[in-house]
PASEBA-1860 file (N, C-alpha, C; in nm, 3 decimals):
! residues 73
1> MEPYEKIL> 0.084/-0.118/0.000/0.000/0.000/0.000/0.089/0.124/0.000 ~ 0.059/0.216/-0.088/0.135/0.341/-0.098/0.100/0.434/0.018 ~ 0.196/0.513/0.062/0.165/0.610/0.168/0.075/0.721/0.115 ~ -0.014/0.768/0.201/-0.104/0.877/0.165/-0.043/1.009/0.213 ~ -0.074/1.116/0.140/-0.033/1.250/0.181/-0.151/1.344/0.162 ~ -0.146/1.455/0.232/-0.251/1.556/0.221/-0.246/1.617/0.081 ~ -0.359/1.614/0.011/-0.365/1.662/-0.127/-0.423/1.803/-0.133 ~ -0.540/1.823/-0.072/-0.601/1.955/-0.073/-0.700/1.971/0.041
9> VLNNDYEA> -0.727/2.096/0.076/-0.818/2.129/0.185/-0.959/2.144/0.129 ~ -1.056/2.091/0.202/-1.197/2.101/0.165/-1.265/2.207/0.251 ~ -1.362/2.277/0.195/-1.431/2.385/0.266/-1.554/2.340/0.343 ~ -1.618/2.230/0.298/-1.740/2.186/0.365/-1.773/2.042/0.328 ~ -1.875/1.988/0.393/-1.912/1.848/0.369/-1.973/1.827/0.231 ~ -2.032/1.931/0.173/-2.087/1.920/0.037/-1.976/1.893/-0.064 ~ -1.870/1.972/-0.057/-1.754/1.949/-0.145/-1.698/1.810/-0.123 ~ -1.687/1.771/0.002/-1.631/1.640/0.035/-1.715/1.528/-0.026
17> SLLEEVLN> -1.847/1.540/-0.015/-1.936/1.437/-0.069/-1.925/1.425/-0.221 ~ -1.925/1.541/-0.288/-1.915/1.539/-0.434/-1.781/1.481/-0.480 ~ -1.673/1.527/-0.418/-1.541/1.478/-0.458/-1.526/1.330/-0.427 ~ -1.576/1.288/-0.313/-1.566/1.146/-0.278/-1.640/1.059/-0.378 ~ -1.756/1.104/-0.422/-1.833/1.028/-0.521/-1.754/1.014/-0.651 ~ -1.694/1.123/-0.698/-1.616/1.120/-0.822/-1.494/1.030/-0.806 ~ -1.424/1.042/-0.694/-1.304/0.960/-0.673/-1.339/0.812/-0.663 ~ -1.450/0.781/-0.598/-1.494/0.641/-0.590/-1.529/0.587/-0.728
25> DRKIPHGI> -1.600/0.668/-0.810/-1.637/0.626/-0.946/-1.513/0.595/-1.030 ~ -1.407/0.672/-1.009/-1.283/0.654/-1.085/-1.185/0.558/-1.018 ~ -1.229/0.502/-0.906/-1.148/0.404/-0.831/-1.010/0.461/-0.792 ~ -1.011/0.587/-0.750/-0.889/0.652/-0.703/-0.883/0.634/-0.551 ~ -0.779/0.571/-0.501/-0.769/0.552/-0.356/-0.754/0.686/-0.285 ~ -0.827/0.704/-0.177/-0.826/0.831/-0.107/-0.886/0.817/0.033 ~ -0.872/0.921/0.109/-0.937/0.931/0.239/-0.983/1.075/0.257 ~ -1.097/1.091/0.323/-1.146/1.224/0.358/-1.131/1.236/0.509
33> VTSDDSAL> -1.055/1.335/0.553/-1.027/1.355/0.695/-1.092/1.487/0.736 ~ -1.181/1.482/0.835/-1.247/1.604/0.881/-1.169/1.667/0.996 ~ -1.192/1.795/1.013/-1.134/1.870/1.124/-1.236/1.879/1.237 ~ -1.312/1.773/1.256/-1.419/1.771/1.355/-1.360/1.791/1.494 ~ -1.400/1.899/1.555/-1.349/1.930/1.688/-1.462/1.980/1.778 ~ -1.566/1.903/1.788/-1.683/1.948/1.865/-1.646/1.987/2.008 ~ -1.540/1.929/2.061/-1.499/1.964/2.198/-1.448/2.107/2.204 ~ -1.398/2.159/2.092/-1.346/2.296/2.090/-1.443/2.395/2.026
41> GGIMGMEI> -1.563/2.351/1.999/-1.665/2.439/1.947/-1.648/2.481/1.802 ~ -1.574/2.403/1.723/-1.559/2.431/1.581/-1.447/2.528/1.546 ~ -1.369/2.569/1.643/-1.264/2.668/1.616/-1.157/2.615/1.520 ~ -1.127/2.487/1.524/-1.026/2.431/1.434/-1.071/2.438/1.290 ~ -1.198/2.416/1.265/-1.251/2.425/1.129/-1.233/2.563/1.070 ~ -1.244/2.665/1.153/-1.225/2.802/1.105/-1.078/2.827/1.073 ~ -0.990/2.762/1.145/-0.846/2.783/1.127/-0.787/2.701/1.012 ~ -0.828/2.575/1.000/-0.763/2.486/0.903/-0.857/2.429/0.797
49> GWGYVEAP> -0.979/2.479/0.790/-1.074/2.429/0.691/-1.158/2.315/0.746 ~ -1.257/2.275/0.670/-1.349/2.170/0.712/-1.277/2.036/0.725 ~ -1.185/2.011/0.635/-1.111/1.885/0.634/-1.021/1.881/0.511 ~ -0.975/1.762/0.479/-0.887/1.750/0.363/-0.897/1.612/0.300 ~ -0.845/1.604/0.178/-0.838/1.478/0.104/-0.694/1.430/0.111 ~ -0.677/1.302/0.139/-0.544/1.243/0.133/-0.546/1.127/0.035 ~ -0.433/1.106/-0.031/-0.422/1.002/-0.134/-0.275/0.981/-0.167 ~ -0.243/0.875/-0.240/-0.105/0.859/-0.286/-0.065/0.977/-0.375
57> RKYKAEIT> 0.059/1.016/-0.367/0.112/1.133/-0.439/0.084/1.129/-0.589 ~ 0.089/1.010/-0.648/0.073/1.003/-0.795/-0.065/1.046/-0.844 ~ -0.163/1.058/-0.753/-0.298/1.101/-0.790/-0.323/1.250/-0.765 ~ -0.223/1.321/-0.714/-0.242/1.461/-0.674/-0.294/1.548/-0.789 ~ -0.231/1.542/-0.904/-0.273/1.626/-1.017/-0.416/1.595/-1.060 ~ -0.450/1.468/-1.067/-0.585/1.430/-1.110/-0.690/1.473/-1.008 ~ -0.662/1.453/-0.880/-0.757/1.493/-0.776/-0.775/1.644/-0.776 ~ -0.666/1.717/-0.789/-0.673/1.863/-0.792/-0.756/1.911/-0.911
65> RLYKEIAK> -0.736/1.850/-1.027/-0.813/1.885/-1.147/-0.961/1.857/-1.126 ~ -0.993/1.740/-1.071/-1.134/1.705/-1.046/-1.198/1.801/-0.946 ~ -1.124/1.837/-0.843/-1.175/1.931/-0.743/-1.207/2.066/-0.807 ~ -1.119/2.115/-0.893/-1.142/2.243/-0.960/-1.266/2.238/-1.047 ~ -1.290/2.125/-1.114/-1.410/2.109/-1.196/-1.535/2.113/-1.109 ~ -1.531/2.046/-0.994/-1.644/2.045/-0.903/-1.669/2.184/-0.846 ~ -1.563/2.254/-0.812/-1.576/2.387/-0.750/-1.637/2.489/-0.846 ~ -1.624/2.468/-0.976/-1.681/2.560/-1.075/-1.833/2.556/-1.075
73> K> -1.889/2.442/-1.038/-2.034/2.422/-1.048/-2.107/2.481/-0.932
END
């Protein structure tokens, strides 16, 4: 298994859901990591974004391109 690295920051769960659906359809290995910090009242989300996508490095360009396409809509 290839090591995963942080690819890009997500702004909300809607973006995460759309991107995850596209990545699953294309069988691109990935993980969606949230900045869920309910104990801190959501302050981390304001500082570092809603969460991020992680994946093997070789998929970075493709994931970034797909994210930009989704963000346009």
